[in-house]
RODO-2510 file (C-alpha; in nm, 4 decimals, decimal comma):
residues 291
     n   res          X          Y          Z
     1     m     6,2998    -0,7830     4,8882
     2     a     5,9740    -0,9781     4,8562
     3     g     5,8312    -0,7962     5,1558
     4     a     5,9239    -0,4574     5,0110
     5     l     5,7653    -0,5419     4,6765
     6     f     5,4494    -0,6590     4,8499
     7     t     5,4360    -0,3311     5,0404
     8     v     5,4409    -0,1427     4,7093
     9     m     5,1932    -0,3637     4,5231
    10     a     4,9455    -0,4362     4,8027
    11     p     4,7792    -0,0908     4,8020
    12     v     4,7221    -0,1171     4,4262
    13     l     4,5636    -0,4615     4,4501
    14     i     4,3580    -0,3666     4,7571
    15     c     4,2088    -0,0620     4,5821
    16     v     4,1147    -0,2771     4,2837
    17     a     3,9628    -0,5364     4,5175
    18     i     3,7535    -0,2676     4,6896
    19     g     3,6044    -0,1625     4,3566
    20     f     3,5435    -0,5247     4,2604
    21     a     3,3698    -0,6067     4,5898
    22     w     3,1727    -0,2819     4,5843
    23     d     3,0229    -0,3601     4,2450
    24     r     2,9590    -0,7261     4,3276
    25     g     2,7757    -0,6090     4,6386
    26     g     2,5309    -0,4200     4,4162
    27     k     2,6001    -0,0811     4,5754
    28     g     2,6245     0,1027     4,2416
    29     f     2,9120     0,2987     4,0894
    30     d     2,8902     0,5675     3,8200
    31     v     3,1988     0,4880     3,6124
    32     d     3,1223     0,7632     3,3594
    33     l     3,1110     1,0349     3,6252
    34     v     3,4302     0,9143     3,7907
    35     t     3,6080     0,8978     3,4545
    36     v     3,5134     1,2570     3,3700
    37     l     3,6243     1,3816     3,7125
    38     i     3,9602     1,2071     3,6878
    39     t     4,0262     1,3157     3,3296
    40     n     3,9258     1,6794     3,3765
    41     v     4,0338     1,7467     3,7357
    42     g     4,2436     1,4724     3,8900
    43     a     4,4878     1,4032     3,6059
    44     p     4,5820     1,7685     3,5385
    45     c     4,6424     1,8244     3,9102
    46     l     4,8519     1,5081     3,9342
    47     v     5,0711     1,6078     3,6391
    48     f     5,1116     1,9696     3,7549
    49     h     5,2036     1,8810     4,1100
    50     t     5,4526     1,6134     4,0023
    51     l     5,6312     1,8201     3,7378
    52     a     5,6313     2,1441     3,9370
    53     n     5,8042     1,9762     4,2310
    54     l     6,0846     1,7918     4,0476
    55     t     6,4217     1,8339     4,2188
    56     v     6,6708     1,6427     3,9966
    57     s     6,9566     1,8163     3,8132
    58     p     6,8883     1,9401     3,4579
    59     e     7,1619     1,7129     3,3174
    60     a     7,0287     1,3927     3,4745
    61     f     6,6733     1,4888     3,3890
    62     g     6,7718     1,5565     3,0268
    63     v     6,9360     1,2160     2,9874
    64     m     6,6285     1,0361     3,1163
    65     v     6,3964     1,2474     2,9038
    66     g     6,5908     1,1568     2,5911
    67     a     6,6000     0,7889     2,6830
    68     a     6,2290     0,7853     2,7648
    69     l     6,1446     0,9496     2,4318
    70     a     6,3507     0,6841     2,2542
    71     v     6,1672     0,4069     2,4395
    72     l     5,8294     0,5481     2,3372
    73     a     5,9428     0,5970     1,9765
    74     v     6,0365     0,2292     1,9503
    75     n     5,7389     0,1028     2,1525
    76     v     5,4834     0,2425     1,9086
    77     p     5,5799     0,0527     1,5886
    78     l     5,6513    -0,2685     1,7793
    79     a     5,3169    -0,2582     1,9596
    80     a     5,1345    -0,1679     1,6378
    81     g     5,3000    -0,4624     1,4652
    82     v     5,1914    -0,7039     1,7378
    83     l     4,8323    -0,5811     1,7176
    84     a     4,8340    -0,6024     1,3380
    85     l     4,9536    -0,9631     1,3499
    86     a     4,6867    -1,0444     1,6087
    87     r     4,4230    -0,8536     1,4081
    88     l     4,3216    -0,6473     1,7082
    89     p     4,1999    -0,2847     1,6908
    90     q     4,4865    -0,0378     1,7205
    91     r     4,2839     0,2425     1,8792
    92     t     4,1648     0,0116     2,1558
    93     f     4,4854    -0,1614     2,2583
    94     l     4,7768     0,0498     2,1298
    95     p     4,7813     0,2864     2,4316
    96     t     4,7770    -0,0154     2,6643
    97     l     5,0819    -0,1721     2,4986
    98     v     5,2742     0,1559     2,4612
    99     f     5,2252     0,3339     2,7938
   100     a     5,3684     0,1759     3,1096
   101     n     5,2736     0,2455     3,4688
   102     t     5,5865     0,4502     3,5386
   103     g     5,4170     0,6491     3,8152
   104     n     5,2434     0,4703     4,0991
   105     v     5,4376     0,1459     4,0382
   106     g     5,7604     0,2557     3,8680
   107     l     5,8514     0,5417     4,1019
   108     p     5,8218     0,3429     4,4283
   109     l     6,0137     0,0508     4,2796
   110     s     6,2919     0,2806     4,1568
   111     l     6,3177     0,4338     4,5034
   112     l     6,3372     0,0914     4,6689
   113     a     6,5958    -0,0386     4,4232
   114     f     6,8207     0,2661     4,3759
   115     g     6,7403     0,5118     4,6545
   116     e     6,6714     0,8842     4,6220
   117     a     6,9083     0,9280     4,3261
   118     g     6,7303     0,6515     4,1376
   119     l     6,3959     0,8092     4,2138
   120     g     6,5181     1,1365     4,0636
   121     l     6,6130     0,9612     3,7388
   122     a     6,2853     0,7683     3,7328
   123     i     6,0916     1,0941     3,7538
   124     g     6,2427     1,1941     3,4183
   125     v     6,0862     0,8868     3,2563
   126     f     5,7599     0,9444     3,4391
   127     a     5,7419     1,3051     3,3203
   128     v     5,7773     1,2033     2,9540
   129     h     5,5184     0,9278     2,9880
   130     s     5,2760     1,1622     3,1628
   131     v     5,2946     1,4235     2,8888
   132     a     5,2810     1,1710     2,6036
   133     m     5,0077     0,9603     2,7593
   134     f     4,7686     1,2417     2,8368
   135     i     4,8126     1,3937     2,4907
   136     a     4,8466     1,0895     2,2639
   137     g     4,6367     0,8490     2,4710
   138     p     4,3024     1,0271     2,4339
   139     a     4,3820     1,1167     2,0719
   140     l     4,4461     0,7513     1,9862
   141     a     4,1337     0,6378     2,1680
   142     a     3,9214     0,9052     1,9996
   143     g     4,0705     0,8268     1,6586
   144     t     4,1664     1,1865     1,5803
   145     l     4,4907     1,3825     1,6041
   146     s     4,3641     1,7311     1,5191
   147     w     4,4998     2,0311     1,7064
   148     r     4,1475     2,1250     1,8064
   149     a     4,0997     1,7864     1,9725
   150     l     4,4344     1,8131     2,1497
   151     l     4,3474     2,1575     2,2850
   152     r     4,0461     2,0039     2,4568
   153     v     4,2710     1,7771     2,6634
   154     p     4,2648     1,9345     3,0129
   155     v     4,6171     1,8279     3,1050
   156     l     4,7600     2,0539     2,8333
   157     y     4,6652     2,3574     3,0392
   158     a     4,8526     2,2214     3,3414
   159     l     5,1787     2,1723     3,1503
   160     p     5,3010     2,5320     3,0842
   161     p     5,2906     2,6481     3,4481
   162     a     5,4312     2,3143     3,5684
   163     l     5,7244     2,3384     3,3263
   164     f     5,7865     2,6980     3,4339
   165     f     5,8232     2,5996     3,7989
   166     m     6,0336     2,2955     3,7077
   167     v     6,2816     2,4860     3,4879
   168     t     6,3151     2,7970     3,7049
   169     g     6,3278     2,6108     4,0346
   170     i     6,0712     2,8494     4,1796
   171     a     5,8329     2,6839     4,4231
   172     p     5,4626     2,7119     4,3363
   173     p     5,2510     2,9208     4,5741
   174     g     5,1704     2,7152     4,8804
   175     w     4,7965     2,7117     4,8292
   176     i     4,8307     2,5988     4,4653
   177     n     5,0788     2,3288     4,5592
   178     a     4,8589     2,2036     4,8413
   179     t     4,5411     2,2058     4,6323
   180     t     4,6873     2,0277     4,3301
   181     g     4,8646     1,7822     4,5589
   182     l     4,5401     1,7005     4,7377
   183     l     4,3434     1,6500     4,4161
   184     g     4,6298     1,4640     4,2519
   185     d     4,6656     1,2276     4,5457
   186     v     4,3031     1,1155     4,5224
   187     t     4,3347     1,0383     4,1508
   188     i     4,5299     0,7131     4,1715
   189     p     4,3136     0,5305     4,4301
   190     l     3,9950     0,6518     4,2636
   191     m     4,0977     0,5239     3,9206
   192     l     4,2038     0,1912     4,0725
   193     i     3,8647     0,1538     4,2395
   194     a     3,6995     0,2333     3,9054
   195     l     3,9202    -0,0323     3,7505
   196     g     3,8015    -0,2856     4,0074
   197     v     3,4399    -0,2058     3,9222
   198     s     3,5126    -0,2703     3,5553
   199     l     3,6828    -0,6000     3,6401
   200     s     3,3688    -0,7040     3,8238
   201     r     3,1881    -0,6729     3,4906
   202     l     3,4655    -0,8315     3,2812
   203     k     3,3737    -1,1521     3,0992
   204     v     3,5965    -1,4544     3,1418
   205     t     3,6162    -1,5040     2,7637
   206     s     3,8656    -1,2181     2,7361
   207     a     4,1137    -1,3705     2,9835
   208     g     4,3252    -1,5356     2,7135
   209     r     4,3537    -1,2143     2,5156
   210     s     4,4343    -1,0183     2,8287
   211     l     4,7096    -1,2654     2,9144
   212     a     4,8648    -1,2481     2,5669
   213     l     4,8567    -0,8681     2,5565
   214     s     4,9937    -0,8457     2,9098
   215     l     5,2921    -1,0593     2,8123
   216     a     5,3358    -0,8423     2,5015
   217     r     5,3407    -0,5220     2,7116
   218     l     5,6002    -0,6569     2,9517
   219     g     5,8089    -0,8247     2,6818
   220     i     5,8162    -0,5218     2,4520
   221     g     5,8986    -0,2938     2,7426
   222     f     6,1873    -0,5060     2,8647
   223     g     6,3366    -0,5577     2,5188
   224     v     6,3103    -0,1913     2,4233
   225     g     6,4482    -0,0777     2,7587
   226     v     6,7532    -0,3018     2,7262
   227     g     6,8070    -0,1983     2,3637
   228     v     6,7778     0,1768     2,4212
   229     a     7,0065     0,1607     2,7251
   230     w     7,2687    -0,0178     2,5124
   231     l     7,2364     0,2212     2,2174
   232     l     7,2698     0,5282     2,4405
   233     g     7,5588     0,3807     2,6352
   234     l     7,3800     0,3960     2,9687
   235     d     7,5250     0,1970     3,2550
   236     g     7,4874     0,1520     3,6267
   237     m     7,1924     0,3186     3,7915
   238     a     7,0776     0,5041     3,4787
   239     r     7,0574     0,1778     3,2842
   240     g     6,8770     0,0030     3,5690
   241     v     6,6182     0,2764     3,6143
   242     l     6,5417     0,2956     3,2422
   243     i     6,4934    -0,0809     3,2063
   244     l     6,2852    -0,0978     3,5238
   245     q     6,0566     0,1834     3,4144
   246     a     6,0232     0,0510     3,0582
   247     t     5,9136    -0,2907     3,1879
   248     m     5,6308    -0,1647     3,4062
   249     p     5,2778    -0,3031     3,3494
   250     a     5,0140    -0,1213     3,1478
   251     a     4,9239     0,2248     3,2771
   252     v     4,5924     0,2431     3,4605
   253     f     4,5039     0,5634     3,2755
   254     t     4,4767     0,3663     2,9497
   255     y     4,1691     0,2044     3,0989
   256     l     4,0194     0,5459     3,1669
   257     f     4,0800     0,6492     2,8057
   258     a     3,9068     0,3326     2,6875
   259     q     3,6191     0,4008     2,9259
   260     r     3,5744     0,7610     2,8162
   261     y     3,5830     0,6840     2,4422
   262     d     3,4072     0,3449     2,4667
   263     r     3,7013     0,1386     2,3379
   264     s     3,6300    -0,1993     2,5034
   265     p     3,7095    -0,0699     2,8535
   266     q     3,6515    -0,4036     3,0241
   267     e     3,9032    -0,5816     2,8025
   268     v     4,1544    -0,3013     2,8512
   269     a     4,0957    -0,3281     3,2262
   270     g     4,1816    -0,6974     3,2059
   271     v     4,5146    -0,6169     3,0401
   272     v     4,5968    -0,3526     3,3000
   273     v     4,5300    -0,5759     3,5992
   274     m     4,6745    -0,8956     3,4502
   275     s     4,9935    -0,7198     3,3410
   276     t     5,0200    -0,5751     3,6922
   277     v     4,9831    -0,9173     3,8545
   278     i     5,2300    -1,0812     3,6137
   279     g     5,4687    -0,7894     3,6519
   280     f     5,4551    -0,8265     4,0293
   281     a     5,5315    -1,1993     4,0000
   282     l     5,8299    -1,1348     3,7720
   283     m     5,9578    -0,8292     3,9577
   284     p     6,2197    -1,0137     4,1686
   285     l     6,3831    -1,1473     3,8504
   286     l     6,3772    -0,8021     3,6908
   287     l     6,5363    -0,6436     3,9963
   288     l     6,8067    -0,9091     4,0024
   289     y     6,8822    -0,8214     3,6391
   290     v     6,9030    -0,4443     3,6799
   291     l     7,0795    -0,4289     4,0166
***
């Protein structure tokens, strides 16, 4: 089990380390340019390709969508309360505490723990988080929730066609599928490298705050996941997948939102990486609980 978990986490940590070493070597890295490319090109392609190629049954997908919505609905007030008690800015840290890395960490872990059926259920949670994160995340970071601001979020234009292909079961044209898959695939390593660059510039004085917020993200996620699974009467694999996904570390995209809207991106980067490292250390215990 430890070897399998290392296989999943190692690529994430290696990409971050590459960015860290690249910046420390003085080679230069335009974080602003990379952030714009990911937000306007990479993220929409990633969301479209993932949603358009879902293959789970409508019933199973619907259950996970409802459970994931419930998790997010409870996460928000709990996370806001923690930040209020700590007197930390909501617009900076709320996305980091609310949105979990249900994609490039949660999906592989669900596959390893529960097989193909578990992966199908986990995709339901990932789909909800993707939609909510790319709509609410930038809006929270920007401090506005106007419809005009939301319509400027590029991922919104990828959602209608993706949902059409998902609901109808029609396969996207090959060239569209290949193109969005190619651009989507480059998004995750590129944003992790950008994260490593930011960590290279992160001051040590924020380590304590990053640790506390990382524990809050994982603790809130686990508690809410267990509670929602109990309230909805989920059991077996469905319960395990929901709790596993809810307890994932902070989503890497929350760092990109902080970078784009200048919301203390280096401190947010610290939370993302530290929660990932802590989550990796605690993952064997979590898997023992859900299996």
